C-alpha positions as CSV (number, residue, x, y, z in Angstrom):
1,M,50.5,78.0,185.9
2,G,52.4,80.9,187.4
3,R,53.4,84.0,185.5
4,D,56.3,86.5,185.9
5,H,55.3,90.2,186.1
6,I,57.6,93.0,184.9
7,E,56.7,96.6,185.7
8,V,57.0,99.0,182.8
9,D,56.7,102.8,182.6
10,V,55.5,104.8,179.6
11,V,57.0,108.3,179.6
12,E,55.3,110.9,177.4
13,T,57.8,113.0,175.5
14,G,58.1,115.3,172.6
15,P,59.1,114.2,169.1
16,V,62.3,112.1,168.9
17,Y,64.7,113.0,166.1
18,P,68.1,112.0,165.1
19,L,70.1,114.7,166.7
20,A,78.2,124.7,167.9
21,F,81.3,123.4,167.2
22,A,80.8,123.9,163.5
23,G,84.1,125.2,162.1
24,R,87.0,123.5,160.4
25,T,89.7,122.4,162.9
26,R,93.0,120.7,162.3
27,P,94.0,118.6,164.0
28,A,90.4,117.8,164.6
29,P,89.4,117.0,168.2
30,S,86.3,115.1,169.2
31,G,83.0,116.8,169.8
32,I,82.9,118.9,166.5
33,S,81.0,119.0,163.3
34,I,81.5,116.0,160.9
35,G,79.4,114.1,158.4
36,H,79.0,112.2,155.2
37,T,78.8,114.6,152.2
38,L,75.1,113.9,151.8
39,V,74.3,114.5,155.4
40,T,73.8,118.0,157.0
41,A,76.1,117.6,160.1
42,G,76.6,115.5,163.2
43,T,79.3,115.1,165.8
44,L,82.7,113.4,165.8
45,G,82.2,111.2,168.8
46,C,85.8,110.1,169.5
47,L,88.7,108.2,168.1
48,V,88.8,104.4,168.2
49,R,90.9,101.5,167.0
50,D,89.5,98.9,164.5
51,N,90.2,95.5,166.1
52,T,90.5,93.9,162.7
53,D,93.5,95.9,161.5
54,S,94.4,98.4,164.3
55,S,93.6,101.3,162.0
56,L,92.7,104.7,163.5
57,C,89.0,105.5,163.0
58,I,86.3,108.0,163.9
59,L,83.2,106.9,165.8
60,S,79.8,108.5,165.2
61,N,76.3,107.5,164.2
62,N,75.1,105.6,161.1
63,H,72.9,108.5,160.2
64,V,75.9,110.9,160.5
65,L,78.6,108.9,158.7
66,A,76.5,106.4,156.6
67,N,73.5,108.5,155.6
68,E,71.0,106.2,157.2
69,N,72.2,103.0,155.5
70,A,72.4,104.7,152.1
71,A,76.2,105.2,152.0
72,T,78.9,102.9,150.6
73,P,82.2,102.0,152.4
74,G,84.9,104.3,151.0
75,D,82.6,107.4,150.8
76,A,84.2,110.7,151.9
77,I,83.6,112.0,155.4
78,V,84.1,115.8,155.7
79,Q,85.0,118.0,158.7
80,P,83.1,120.2,159.2
81,G,79.9,118.6,158.0
82,A,78.3,119.7,154.7
83,Y,75.8,122.0,156.5
84,D,78.7,123.8,158.1
85,G,80.5,124.3,154.8
86,G,82.6,121.1,154.5
87,T,83.3,119.9,150.9
88,T,85.4,117.3,149.2
89,P,88.3,117.0,148.7
90,G,89.6,119.9,150.8
91,D,87.8,119.0,154.0
92,T,87.8,115.2,153.7
93,I,89.1,113.8,156.9
94,A,88.2,110.1,156.7
95,T,86.4,107.5,154.6
96,L,83.4,105.4,155.7
97,K,84.6,102.0,156.8
98,R,81.6,100.1,158.1
99,F,78.3,100.7,159.8
100,I,75.5,98.8,161.6
101,T,72.5,98.7,159.4
102,I,69.3,100.2,161.0
103,G,66.2,98.1,160.5
104,M,62.6,98.9,161.3
105,T,62.8,96.8,164.5
106,G,65.4,95.0,166.7
107,N,67.9,97.9,166.8
108,T,70.3,98.5,169.6
109,V,72.8,100.9,168.0
110,D,72.9,103.7,165.5
111,A,76.7,103.5,164.9
112,A,79.4,103.7,162.2
113,I,83.2,104.2,161.9
114,A,85.2,106.0,159.3
115,Q,88.9,105.4,158.8
116,V,91.1,108.5,159.3
117,T,92.8,109.5,156.1
118,N,95.8,111.2,157.7
119,P,96.5,110.5,161.4
120,S,98.0,114.0,161.8
121,D,94.5,115.5,160.9
122,V,93.0,114.3,164.2
123,V,93.9,114.5,167.9
124,D,92.7,112.2,170.7
125,Q,91.1,114.9,172.9
126,M,87.8,116.7,173.2
127,M,87.2,120.2,171.8
128,N,88.7,122.8,174.1
129,N,89.4,119.9,176.6
130,L,85.9,120.4,177.9
131,M,86.0,116.8,179.2
132,P,88.5,114.0,179.0
133,V,88.3,111.3,176.3
134,P,87.3,107.8,177.4
135,S,89.7,106.1,179.9
136,P,89.4,103.9,183.0
137,R,89.2,107.2,185.1
138,H,86.6,108.7,182.8
139,P,84.6,105.8,181.3
140,A,82.3,106.1,178.3
141,V,78.6,105.2,178.9
142,G,76.9,105.6,175.5
143,L,76.8,107.0,172.0
144,L,74.2,109.8,171.6
145,F,71.9,109.3,168.7
146,A,68.4,110.9,169.2
147,G,66.5,113.2,171.4
148,S,63.5,115.5,172.0
149,C,63.0,118.7,174.0
150,N,63.0,116.7,177.3
151,R,64.8,113.5,176.5
152,T,68.1,112.4,175.1
153,F,68.7,108.8,174.1
154,F,72.0,107.0,173.7
155,N,73.1,103.5,172.8
156,P,74.9,101.5,175.5
157,V,78.6,101.9,174.6
158,Q,79.4,98.2,175.2
159,D,77.0,97.3,172.4
160,V,78.5,99.9,170.1
161,L,82.1,98.6,170.6
162,A,81.1,95.0,170.2
163,K,79.0,95.4,167.1
164,L,81.5,97.5,165.3
165,N,84.5,95.4,166.7
166,I,86.4,98.5,167.9
167,A,88.2,99.6,171.0
168,F,89.1,102.9,172.7
169,P,92.8,103.8,172.6
170,A,92.9,103.9,176.4
171,G,91.9,100.2,176.7
172,A,89.1,97.8,177.5
173,D,88.4,99.3,181.0
174,S,87.3,102.6,179.5
175,T,83.5,101.9,179.7
176,A,80.9,101.9,182.4
177,T,77.3,100.5,182.5
178,A,74.7,103.2,182.9
179,E,72.8,103.3,186.2
180,L,69.8,105.2,187.3
181,G,70.9,108.5,188.9
182,M,74.3,108.4,187.2
183,N,75.6,111.9,186.1
184,V,76.8,112.0,182.5
185,E,78.4,114.6,180.2
186,K,79.0,115.1,176.5
187,V,80.6,117.5,174.0
188,G,78.8,118.0,170.8
189,R,78.6,120.2,167.7
190,T,75.6,122.2,168.6
191,T,75.2,122.5,172.3
192,E,78.9,122.0,173.1
193,Y,79.3,120.8,176.7
194,T,76.2,119.6,178.5
195,T,75.6,117.4,181.5
196,S,72.5,115.5,182.7
197,T,71.4,112.6,184.8
198,V,70.4,109.1,183.7
199,Q,66.6,108.8,184.3
200,E,65.8,105.5,182.5
201,I,67.6,102.4,181.4
202,D,66.5,99.6,179.1
203,V,64.3,102.0,177.2
204,T,62.4,101.2,173.9
205,T,61.9,104.2,171.7
206,K,60.9,104.9,168.1
207,V,63.1,107.3,166.0
208,G,62.1,108.8,162.7
209,Y,64.5,108.3,159.7
210,N,64.1,108.9,156.0
211,F,62.9,105.3,155.5
212,G,60.4,105.4,158.3
213,Q,60.3,104.9,162.1
214,A,62.8,102.5,163.6
215,T,62.4,100.9,167.0
216,F,65.4,100.8,169.3
217,D,65.5,98.5,172.4
218,G,67.7,98.6,175.5
219,Q,68.5,102.3,175.3
220,I,69.5,104.8,177.9
221,A,67.7,108.1,178.5
222,T,68.5,111.3,180.3
223,A,66.6,114.6,180.5
224,W,67.5,117.2,177.8
225,L,71.2,116.9,176.9
226,S,71.3,117.7,173.1
227,D,69.9,119.4,170.1
228,G,70.0,118.6,166.4
229,G,73.6,118.2,165.2
230,D,74.8,116.7,168.5
231,S,74.2,113.2,167.1
232,G,77.3,111.0,167.4
233,S,78.5,112.6,170.6
234,L,80.2,110.3,173.1
235,V,78.5,110.3,176.5
236,C,80.8,109.7,179.5
237,Q,80.3,109.3,183.2
238,G,80.8,112.7,185.0
239,G,79.6,116.2,185.3
240,A,77.1,117.8,187.6
241,G,74.1,116.2,186.1
242,G,70.7,117.8,185.9
243,D,67.1,117.5,184.6
244,E,66.6,120.4,182.2
245,D,63.5,120.6,180.1
246,H,63.4,122.5,176.8
247,C,59.8,122.0,175.9
248,G,58.6,125.5,175.1
249,S,57.9,124.6,171.5
250,C,56.1,121.4,172.8
251,F,53.8,123.6,174.7
252,L,52.7,125.4,171.5
253,T,52.1,122.1,169.8
254,S,50.2,120.9,172.9
255,M,48.0,124.0,172.8
256,A,47.3,123.6,169.1
257,S,46.5,119.9,169.7
258,S,44.0,120.9,172.3
259,M,42.4,123.5,170.1
260,L,42.0,121.1,167.1
261,G,41.3,118.0,169.1
262,E,44.1,116.2,167.2
263,D,47.4,114.7,168.3
264,L,49.8,117.0,166.4
265,S,52.9,115.5,168.0
266,V,52.8,112.9,165.2
267,H,53.7,115.7,162.7
268,Q,56.5,117.2,164.7
269,Q,59.3,115.0,163.4
270,L,58.3,115.8,159.8
271,E,58.1,119.5,160.6
272,K,61.5,119.4,162.1
273,E,63.0,117.6,159.0
274,F,61.3,120.2,156.7
275,R,62.6,123.0,158.8
276,E,66.2,121.7,158.9
277,R,66.4,120.3,155.4
278,Y,64.6,122.9,153.4
279,L,63.4,126.0,155.2
280,S,66.6,126.7,157.1
281,Q,68.5,126.5,153.8
282,T,66.8,129.7,152.6
283,R,67.8,133.2,153.8
284,T,64.3,134.3,154.9
285,G,63.5,130.8,156.3
286,K,66.6,130.7,158.5
287,Y,65.9,134.2,159.8
288,L,62.3,133.3,160.7
289,I,63.5,130.1,162.5
290,D,66.0,132.2,164.4
291,V,63.3,134.7,165.4
292,F,61.1,131.8,166.6
293,F,63.7,130.2,168.8
294,Y,65.1,133.5,170.1
295,N,61.6,134.5,171.2
296,Q,60.3,131.1,172.2
297,E,59.5,132.0,175.8
298,R,57.7,135.2,174.7
299,L,55.7,133.2,172.1
300,V,54.7,130.6,174.7
301,N,53.6,133.4,177.1
302,R,51.6,135.1,174.4
303,A,50.0,131.8,173.4
304,R,48.9,131.2,177.0
305,Q,47.0,134.5,176.9
306,A,44.9,133.5,173.9
307,R,41.4,132.3,174.5
308,P,40.0,131.2,171.2
309,S,36.2,131.1,170.9
310,E,34.4,127.9,170.0
311,E,33.6,129.4,166.6
312,D,37.3,130.0,165.9
313,R,38.2,126.5,167.1
314,A,35.7,125.0,164.7
315,H,37.2,127.1,161.8
316,A,40.7,125.9,162.7
317,R,39.6,122.3,162.8
318,S,37.9,122.6,159.4
319,L,41.2,123.9,157.9
320,Y,43.1,121.1,159.5
321,D,40.8,118.5,158.2
322,R,41.0,120.0,154.7
323,Y,44.7,120.6,154.4
324,S,46.6,118.4,156.8
325,E,47.2,115.7,154.2
326,L,48.4,118.2,151.6
327,I,50.7,120.0,154.0
328,T,52.2,116.7,155.1
329,R,52.9,115.7,151.6
330,I,54.5,119.1,150.7
331,M,56.7,119.0,153.8
332,A,58.0,115.5,152.9
333,R,59.0,116.4,149.4
334,P,58.5,120.2,148.7
335,Y,60.6,120.2,145.5
336,A,58.7,117.3,144.0
337,D,55.2,118.6,144.7
338,D,53.2,120.2,141.9
339,T,50.6,121.9,144.0
340,R,50.3,125.7,143.3
341,L,49.3,128.4,145.7
342,S,45.8,129.2,144.4
343,A,43.3,132.0,144.7
344,E,41.2,129.7,146.8
345,H,44.1,129.0,149.2
346,L,44.5,132.8,149.6
347,T,40.8,133.4,150.1
348,E,40.8,130.9,153.0
349,A,44.0,132.5,154.4
350,R,42.3,135.9,154.2
351,Q,39.3,134.6,156.2
352,T,41.6,133.0,158.8
353,L,43.6,136.3,159.2
354,D,40.4,138.2,159.7
355,L,39.4,135.9,162.5
356,A,42.9,136.0,164.1
357,K,42.9,139.8,164.2
358,K,40.8,139.8,167.4
359,Y,43.7,138.3,169.2
360,M,46.2,140.9,168.0
361,T,47.0,144.5,168.9
362,T,46.3,147.2,166.3
363,G,49.9,147.4,165.3
364,E,50.2,143.6,165.0
365,A,47.1,143.5,162.8
366,V,48.6,146.1,160.4
367,V,51.8,144.0,160.2
368,A,49.8,140.9,159.6
369,E,48.1,142.6,156.6
370,E,51.4,143.5,155.1
371,F,52.7,140.0,155.6
372,F,49.6,138.8,153.7
373,D,50.3,141.2,150.9
374,L,53.8,139.6,150.7
375,V,52.3,136.1,150.6
376,R,50.0,137.0,147.7
377,R,53.0,137.6,145.5
378,A,53.5,133.8,145.6
379,Q,50.1,133.0,144.0
380,G,50.6,130.4,141.2
381,L,54.0,129.2,142.6
382,K,54.8,125.6,143.5
383,P,56.2,124.8,147.0
384,G,59.8,124.5,145.7
385,E,59.5,127.8,143.8
386,I,58.2,129.5,147.0
387,L,61.3,128.1,148.9
388,Q,63.5,129.5,146.2
389,D,61.8,132.9,146.5
390,L,62.7,132.9,150.2
391,N,66.3,133.5,149.0
392,N,65.3,136.7,147.3
393,P,67.1,139.6,149.1
394,G,64.0,141.8,148.7
395,V,61.8,139.3,150.4
396,Y,64.3,138.8,153.2
397,N,64.7,142.6,153.8
398,R,60.9,143.1,153.8
399,V,60.2,140.2,156.2
400,K,63.0,141.4,158.6
401,Q,61.5,144.9,158.5
402,L,58.0,143.6,159.3
403,V,59.2,141.5,162.2
404,S,61.0,144.5,163.7
405,R,57.6,146.2,164.0
406,I,56.1,143.5,166.2
407,D,56.7,145.0,169.7
408,F,56.9,141.8,171.8
409,L,59.4,140.1,169.5
410,Q,63.1,140.7,169.7
411,Q,65.6,140.5,166.9
412,P,67.9,137.4,167.2
413,E,71.5,138.2,168.0
414,P,73.7,138.0,164.9
């Protein structure tokens, strides 16, 4: 009996996460910050018409407007999103109308619409007219919903329109089917205008949500096109295209994975969620995150120069084996975890610091000792209490002063 054969390709990528025009704007154009009040912030994709009643609505993702299935029709949608300062009722621009439920498998879209409260509060154009809205001359291709450092994923726009029963104001011919090599462009909250080239079609990918990993079939992928906060952006045919790769941080993870003999990429989604939901909400945490990304290339180059001994690799592996489960639990729910920073934890941190000094300059080792003294202040505190302490002005000023003394690091621009 004969069989059909279908060629498939597995592309290794970084962590996939539900992905700055962050200010309040009235009338609000597409491509800017928006979100459910319980969501950080995403992007206002574009304006659409609801085919059931011709009402004017905003198109974005389920995880932006419907809080990953957890919202209720009628909930307030604010512009800008809550992370960018939006609050009810002053910044309410729409109310959630309907969304496509995301399941663990069988998904093709992460999409929702919200009915505009006052039509004069919105305008059918992109922010700063950086690209045209969908039309027969500038067709939409997809709805951006997830990405990594070297991939961006979007739902086929025809599926989005059909499942939500909506249409673009310019008419039914305002869409195009993605093809390999097609140049596309988008306008989003975080990275504003970007352009890339379609590299894959009919992709299956897994995306991390609060309720677990959801599998999406039939997706479209480009190289890097977006960062966190760009979720909900409308992707249209056009632009110069490209194949950018933003995987500096992935290199650090890859190096650490090699050192430990463990696949650390499985933890990257959780790390990102912890960073965005908790650490970045503190004054000191946000500063350290800014320092990391501002100096990412320098950190990558410095990491490449390190040549850990086998003894040090074994020490790192033993710490990973002992603490990985605890750290994973803390990152998932830091304010609910009762673990306290103990003298034993600090003793092991002290031993690790002593081993790490051989890879530091004399000045860096002095700064590291002073950092350790600062950490010791937190002995006895729970994770949530430590996060709260990161808002302490004294801690913030001390950390900033210490970072300024590390020669190869530069202060992030204000």
